BAGUDO-741102 format. One line per field, with one value per residue (C-alpha): residue in three letters; x, y, z. Coordinates in steps of 0.001 Angstrom, whole numbers, plus 500000, padded with zeros to 6 digits. Layout:
! BAGUDO-741102
aa (ALA | ...)
x (X | ...)
y (Y | ...)
z (Z | ...)
***
This chain:
! BAGUDO-741102
aa (MET | SER | THR | VAL | SER | LEU | PRO | GLN | ALA | ASP | GLY | SER | TRP | ARG | ASP | VAL | THR | LEU | GLN | PRO | ALA | ARG | GLU | TRP | GLU | LYS | HIS | PRO | GLY | GLY | PHE | SER | THR | ARG | ILE | ALA | PHE | ALA | ALA | ALA | HIS | VAL | VAL | ALA | ASP | PRO | TRP | GLN | GLU | ASN | GLY | PRO | GLY | GLN | PRO | ALA | ALA | ILE | ASP | TRP | ASP | SER | THR | LEU | ALA | PHE | ARG | GLN | HIS | LEU | PHE | ASP | PHE | GLY | PHE | GLY | VAL | ALA | GLU | ALA | MET | ASP | THR | ALA | GLN | ARG | ASN | MET | GLY | LEU | ASP | TRP | PRO | ALA | ILE | GLN | GLU | LEU | VAL | SER | ARG | SER | ALA | THR | GLN | ALA | GLN | ALA | ALA | GLY | ALA | ARG | ILE | ALA | SER | GLY | ALA | GLY | THR | ASP | HIS | VAL | ALA | ARG | CYS | ALA | ASP | LEU | GLU | ALA | VAL | THR | GLU | ALA | TYR | LEU | GLU | GLN | VAL | ALA | PHE | VAL | GLU | GLY | THR | GLY | SER | GLN | VAL | ILE | VAL | MET | ALA | SER | ARG | HIS | LEU | ALA | ALA | VAL | ALA | ARG | SER | ALA | GLU | ASP | TYR | LEU | GLN | VAL | TYR | ASP | ARG | VAL | LEU | SER | GLN | VAL | SER | ALA | PRO | VAL | VAL | LEU | HIS | TRP | LEU | GLY | PRO | MET | PHE | ASP | GLN | GLN | LEU | LEU | GLY | TYR | TRP | GLY | SER | GLU | ASP | ILE | PRO | THR | ALA | THR | ALA | THR | PHE | LEU | GLU | LEU | VAL | GLY | ARG | HIS | ALA | ASP | ARG | ILE | ASP | GLY | VAL | LYS | VAL | SER | LEU | LEU | SER | ALA | GLU | HIS | GLU | VAL | SER | LEU | ARG | ALA | ALA | LEU | PRO | GLU | GLY | VAL | ARG | LEU | TYR | THR | GLY | ASP | ASP | TYR | ASN | TYR | PRO | GLU | LEU | ILE | ARG | GLY | ASP | GLY | GLU | ARG | HIS | SER | ASP | ALA | LEU | LEU | GLY | ALA | PHE | ALA | ALA | ILE | THR | PRO | ALA | ALA | SER | ALA | ALA | LEU | ALA | ALA | LEU | ASP | ALA | GLY | ASP | LEU | ASP | ALA | TYR | GLU | ALA | GLU | MET | ALA | PRO | THR | VAL | PRO | LEU | SER | ARG | LEU | VAL | PHE | ALA | PRO | PRO | THR | TRP | PHE | TYR | LYS | THR | GLY | ILE | ALA | PHE | LEU | SER | TRP | LEU | SER | GLY | HIS | GLN | SER | GLY | PHE | THR | MET | VAL | GLY | GLY | LEU | GLN | SER | ALA | ARG | PRO | VAL | THR | HIS | LEU | ALA | GLU | VAL | PHE | ALA | LEU | ALA | ASN | GLU | ALA | ARG | LEU | LEU | PRO | ASP | PRO | GLU | LEU | ALA | ALA | SER | ARG | MET | ASP | LEU | VAL | LEU | ARG | GLY | ALA | GLY | VAL | SER | ARG)
x (525895 | 527399 | 525249 | 521642 | 520248 | 516970 | 514528 | 513534 | 510186 | 511714 | 512753 | 516408 | 518344 | 520660 | 523049 | 522751 | 525495 | 524216 | 524915 | 526073 | 523508 | 523554 | 523231 | 520415 | 520049 | 516648 | 514749 | 512050 | 511431 | 510127 | 511038 | 510890 | 510388 | 507886 | 505011 | 505377 | 502938 | 503583 | 500508 | 501083 | 500106 | 498669 | 500415 | 498185 | 498158 | 499780 | 497945 | 494524 | 492645 | 492848 | 491605 | 489560 | 486269 | 487256 | 487292 | 490692 | 492807 | 495710 | 499017 | 498678 | 502163 | 503873 | 501410 | 501971 | 505725 | 505843 | 504106 | 506712 | 509350 | 507731 | 507544 | 511231 | 512198 | 510140 | 506942 | 503375 | 501133 | 498279 | 496108 | 493467 | 494093 | 494415 | 497818 | 496151 | 493954 | 490933 | 488252 | 490606 | 490173 | 490242 | 486719 | 485056 | 485632 | 489336 | 489432 | 487953 | 490431 | 493327 | 492518 | 491892 | 495148 | 497218 | 495779 | 496619 | 500131 | 500691 | 499517 | 501905 | 504768 | 503940 | 503608 | 501095 | 498325 | 495556 | 493040 | 490712 | 486966 | 484833 | 481584 | 482786 | 481169 | 477810 | 477071 | 475032 | 473958 | 470715 | 471035 | 473075 | 471547 | 472698 | 476214 | 476300 | 475169 | 477758 | 480502 | 479394 | 479393 | 482986 | 484131 | 482668 | 484423 | 487842 | 487487 | 486545 | 489919 | 491792 | 493109 | 492952 | 490447 | 491248 | 488016 | 488473 | 486886 | 483728 | 482824 | 479230 | 479199 | 480762 | 477975 | 475001 | 476197 | 474930 | 476571 | 479226 | 476507 | 475805 | 479435 | 479343 | 476105 | 477546 | 480929 | 479343 | 477440 | 480363 | 482848 | 480391 | 480241 | 483907 | 485346 | 488884 | 490548 | 490721 | 492751 | 490618 | 491629 | 491215 | 492118 | 492398 | 491070 | 494584 | 494305 | 490610 | 488709 | 485390 | 486358 | 486454 | 484695 | 485005 | 483884 | 481366 | 483552 | 486153 | 487716 | 490422 | 490299 | 486518 | 486801 | 489553 | 487336 | 484682 | 487319 | 488690 | 485190 | 484671 | 488035 | 487329 | 483997 | 485544 | 489166 | 488961 | 487992 | 490616 | 494183 | 495246 | 494379 | 495966 | 495926 | 496746 | 496588 | 500265 | 500597 | 503231 | 501973 | 498454 | 499700 | 501826 | 498917 | 496505 | 498981 | 499173 | 495374 | 494714 | 493556 | 496160 | 496825 | 495605 | 498463 | 498951 | 500004 | 501452 | 500127 | 502282 | 504388 | 506159 | 507240 | 507476 | 511114 | 510519 | 507094 | 508328 | 511419 | 509228 | 509884 | 511325 | 507932 | 505684 | 506224 | 504153 | 504085 | 503659 | 501216 | 502630 | 502351 | 505838 | 507243 | 506300 | 508638 | 511553 | 511281 | 514938 | 515997 | 513048 | 513840 | 517474 | 516332 | 513892 | 516542 | 518874 | 516127 | 515759 | 519498 | 519230 | 521414 | 519557 | 522295 | 522084 | 518291 | 518456 | 521136 | 519053 | 515827 | 517216 | 517771 | 514260 | 512409 | 512905 | 511793 | 508684 | 507748 | 508008 | 505986 | 503273 | 503406 | 500070 | 497819 | 498613 | 496015 | 498212 | 501055 | 500171 | 501751 | 505120 | 504829 | 504149 | 506891 | 509478 | 508331 | 508902 | 512296 | 513297 | 512354 | 509351 | 507013 | 507370 | 505641 | 504653 | 500911 | 498280 | 494680 | 492484 | 495293 | 496704 | 500270 | 499408 | 498673 | 502145 | 504203 | 507423 | 509486 | 508005 | 508925 | 512440 | 512895 | 511536 | 514220 | 516908 | 515991 | 515669 | 519111 | 520531 | 519118 | 520590 | 517179 | 517581 | 518671 | 519844 | 520780 | 521422 | 517989 | 516369 | 518222 | 517171 | 513552 | 513747 | 514990 | 512016 | 509628 | 511308 | 511320 | 507726 | 506763 | 508593 | 511169 | 514701 | 517807)
y (479727 | 482425 | 481879 | 480903 | 479259 | 480798 | 479560 | 481811 | 482001 | 480506 | 477345 | 478302 | 478952 | 481702 | 481981 | 485003 | 486025 | 486816 | 490411 | 491141 | 492484 | 496239 | 497996 | 500497 | 503478 | 503776 | 507076 | 506679 | 510408 | 510484 | 513024 | 516808 | 517525 | 514820 | 512976 | 509284 | 506474 | 502834 | 500762 | 497604 | 493991 | 491514 | 488304 | 485241 | 482771 | 479662 | 477381 | 478458 | 477711 | 481087 | 479575 | 481326 | 482529 | 481815 | 484446 | 486064 | 484529 | 486843 | 486338 | 489421 | 489354 | 489332 | 491788 | 494356 | 493723 | 494639 | 497928 | 498649 | 497966 | 500671 | 503101 | 502486 | 503577 | 506753 | 505797 | 506283 | 503297 | 503346 | 500665 | 498316 | 499439 | 497547 | 496212 | 494529 | 492607 | 494811 | 493281 | 490320 | 488299 | 490786 | 490735 | 493379 | 491745 | 491412 | 495004 | 496322 | 494447 | 495433 | 499143 | 499108 | 497311 | 499381 | 502693 | 501818 | 500791 | 503965 | 506175 | 504436 | 504876 | 508502 | 507563 | 508511 | 506212 | 506611 | 503837 | 502963 | 503509 | 502073 | 500204 | 496601 | 495440 | 495159 | 492565 | 494830 | 498456 | 498947 | 502697 | 505809 | 506211 | 502735 | 503472 | 506712 | 505036 | 502286 | 504874 | 506828 | 503698 | 502881 | 506499 | 506636 | 503423 | 504569 | 507971 | 506193 | 504426 | 507727 | 507035 | 509498 | 508423 | 507459 | 507534 | 504601 | 504050 | 501931 | 499029 | 499489 | 503100 | 502166 | 499601 | 501883 | 505311 | 506415 | 509812 | 512099 | 513786 | 510500 | 510363 | 513977 | 513422 | 510541 | 512120 | 515490 | 513861 | 511779 | 514649 | 517033 | 514734 | 513860 | 515227 | 515852 | 516232 | 512960 | 511463 | 510972 | 507894 | 507396 | 503785 | 502964 | 499879 | 498448 | 497790 | 496844 | 496251 | 496854 | 500532 | 501153 | 504425 | 505796 | 509422 | 508788 | 508354 | 506046 | 509145 | 510192 | 513963 | 513927 | 511908 | 514231 | 517273 | 515701 | 514726 | 518268 | 519697 | 517532 | 518495 | 522159 | 521936 | 520303 | 521476 | 522303 | 518688 | 517041 | 516700 | 515241 | 512978 | 509645 | 508833 | 505327 | 505500 | 504712 | 507817 | 510359 | 512805 | 512728 | 513125 | 516147 | 517923 | 517015 | 518148 | 521581 | 521895 | 521053 | 523790 | 525383 | 523222 | 519926 | 517465 | 514888 | 511543 | 509605 | 506107 | 505562 | 502480 | 502886 | 506545 | 507454 | 508712 | 511554 | 512407 | 512597 | 514548 | 517051 | 519560 | 522377 | 523995 | 521164 | 517668 | 514700 | 513223 | 509455 | 506724 | 503645 | 499886 | 499818 | 501265 | 498046 | 496230 | 498706 | 500159 | 500747 | 502052 | 504433 | 505624 | 506295 | 508187 | 510393 | 511125 | 512209 | 514437 | 516021 | 516726 | 518320 | 515627 | 514939 | 512725 | 510437 | 510455 | 509269 | 506693 | 505159 | 505113 | 503870 | 500181 | 499911 | 500874 | 497633 | 495666 | 497768 | 497670 | 493874 | 493487 | 495734 | 494252 | 493298 | 491856 | 494594 | 493572 | 490552 | 492763 | 491800 | 488397 | 490025 | 492173 | 489133 | 487130 | 489838 | 490052 | 486309 | 486413 | 489209 | 487239 | 489346 | 486330 | 482609 | 481436 | 482438 | 482091 | 484727 | 485493 | 483969 | 481705 | 484572 | 483238 | 481201 | 484288 | 484679 | 481994 | 480731 | 482380 | 485754 | 485133 | 484140 | 487463 | 489320 | 487572 | 488514 | 492199 | 492437 | 490835 | 493290 | 496223 | 494738 | 494671 | 491176 | 491538 | 487895 | 486769 | 483175 | 482897 | 484447 | 482046 | 479020 | 480198 | 480772 | 477210 | 475956 | 477690 | 476181 | 472697 | 472994 | 474043 | 471061 | 473247 | 471878 | 472131)
z (500278 | 498055 | 494974 | 494392 | 491264 | 490183 | 487529 | 484645 | 482884 | 479723 | 481571 | 481969 | 485171 | 486282 | 489199 | 491473 | 493890 | 497360 | 498332 | 501877 | 504308 | 504749 | 508078 | 507587 | 509918 | 511565 | 511680 | 514339 | 514434 | 510891 | 508233 | 508093 | 504398 | 503407 | 505063 | 504332 | 505036 | 504242 | 503468 | 505496 | 504817 | 507310 | 508326 | 508168 | 511035 | 509500 | 511942 | 510715 | 507508 | 505729 | 502491 | 499807 | 501234 | 504842 | 507616 | 507976 | 510734 | 511516 | 513283 | 515446 | 516945 | 513546 | 512023 | 514769 | 514851 | 511165 | 511930 | 514594 | 511926 | 509788 | 512709 | 513494 | 509984 | 510189 | 508416 | 509419 | 508777 | 506293 | 507820 | 506432 | 502881 | 499622 | 500754 | 503743 | 501280 | 501606 | 499360 | 498839 | 502014 | 504901 | 506338 | 508516 | 511933 | 511117 | 509811 | 513043 | 515204 | 512946 | 513013 | 516769 | 517564 | 515145 | 516331 | 519933 | 518904 | 516882 | 519719 | 522134 | 519665 | 518896 | 515231 | 512565 | 511475 | 508922 | 508288 | 505475 | 505742 | 502963 | 502533 | 502371 | 505625 | 503857 | 501215 | 498964 | 498718 | 496829 | 496374 | 497100 | 500549 | 501539 | 500278 | 502256 | 505465 | 505027 | 504564 | 507626 | 509775 | 508892 | 509207 | 512706 | 513648 | 512412 | 514082 | 517309 | 517384 | 517195 | 513702 | 510858 | 508199 | 504640 | 502628 | 500274 | 496891 | 497134 | 494885 | 496004 | 494857 | 491526 | 491054 | 491809 | 490650 | 487254 | 486950 | 488369 | 490410 | 492187 | 493346 | 494461 | 496372 | 498402 | 499080 | 499936 | 502778 | 504004 | 503985 | 505614 | 508652 | 509292 | 512504 | 511209 | 507791 | 505871 | 503053 | 499959 | 497951 | 494208 | 493427 | 489750 | 487938 | 487592 | 491329 | 491317 | 488090 | 489836 | 490157 | 486414 | 485623 | 489156 | 489538 | 486788 | 483719 | 482195 | 480640 | 483100 | 482381 | 482873 | 486086 | 487286 | 486817 | 489047 | 491619 | 491712 | 492045 | 495125 | 496630 | 496013 | 497832 | 500910 | 500957 | 504662 | 505409 | 503208 | 504442 | 501118 | 498236 | 497436 | 493757 | 492526 | 488738 | 487978 | 485805 | 486768 | 484138 | 485566 | 489120 | 488298 | 486606 | 489399 | 492023 | 490409 | 490362 | 494026 | 496370 | 498605 | 501648 | 500168 | 499868 | 497167 | 498643 | 495771 | 495294 | 492204 | 492912 | 489546 | 489577 | 493266 | 493331 | 490871 | 492292 | 495883 | 494866 | 493026 | 490279 | 492372 | 492795 | 493976 | 495318 | 496394 | 499846 | 499969 | 500882 | 499211 | 499389 | 497887 | 501103 | 502898 | 500495 | 500387 | 503895 | 504871 | 501460 | 501246 | 504763 | 503811 | 500711 | 502626 | 505264 | 502458 | 501080 | 504517 | 504436 | 500990 | 499416 | 496171 | 494779 | 497805 | 497539 | 493941 | 494749 | 497533 | 495520 | 492197 | 493117 | 494549 | 491376 | 489387 | 492441 | 493002 | 489325 | 489368 | 492578 | 491108 | 487607 | 485985 | 487155 | 489657 | 492251 | 493073 | 494311 | 497888 | 497242 | 496609 | 499736 | 501925 | 500201 | 500888 | 504490 | 504854 | 503110 | 505485 | 508595 | 509603 | 509613 | 510095 | 506939 | 503443 | 503877 | 503214 | 504014 | 501321 | 500128 | 498074 | 498321 | 495217 | 493098 | 491561 | 489749 | 491256 | 488510 | 489492 | 493131 | 492084 | 490294 | 493347 | 495403 | 492867 | 492804 | 496597 | 496857 | 494328 | 496313 | 499521 | 501158 | 502627 | 506274 | 506430 | 502911 | 503968 | 505571 | 502517 | 500211 | 502245 | 502160 | 498410 | 498077 | 500119 | 497733 | 494700 | 496158 | 497247 | 493719 | 492240 | 490525 | 490641 | 488517)
***
């Protein structure tokens, strides 16, 4: 099979030539000039129900094998984050087992791991005190596994907070009780609409001022901040305003090459869901950056950007479907099924374009396998030429 016919959104078809597989060099030792985490997805057990509203049933062998894949290419794992369908099907019992298993695996591999702590194990928080207690319970759990903590944005806090001071009150207490520096996560409403107005305002400059006030108060307890607002301009200005020693981990899946490269004075480190989709290319780019070869860095990153922008296209919160689809195309899992039935969240024409861009970037380790799986999806959707 040298060409694949792919359907377009306008009802037409186009033929795509399969690109040869590329041999990517692994970098299990990580990188010297940037810290890089990949936010990893979970693989659903295809034998279990995993429908909307059902408890998450996970294929643990494939899920952990994918994390080893990330470790092999030099990435730390950001665990139990948005990419793992947090608040979109991954329930608290599954989160606990996932973080425990992944932390043990990371420790054995000598790799970095940071895991999300939020408030989503409780159905409802009536007030700020309840939100704080929920946060502290999850922080204690994550710390108990040996993982670094990522303090996630809380839907519960967004629902009960009435001012910037309410946010500061909750985070002051949480950060005052952590045992080691954490990553503080600001997730924008393009990823979760229930987080609109986080930090007490829908006006981004006003919210940023509150965020920076919090970071300034607790700089010794914050390793870095992860900002997922998909605005390079905002990230650059925020990066310049952070206290000395506080990193900015980019969460911008649109503009990551320029933000990681930096402006000659400052740069961003990375904590990206996109890195789960473009793992070997991102690894090659970061290795080139370590070597001081900026041209090679740009050349490795450039083909990944159209793919990442498509995977994270609006409605952005469905990007997890593209991550799981690419994992399946690449042979990392046996089926294209997801917790909560989320494999149905993107149309078949979107998936076809994901295939085309991954092929163009030579990110498919077995192009023939990927093509046959693409064909299965098309046939199953009733799309034929």
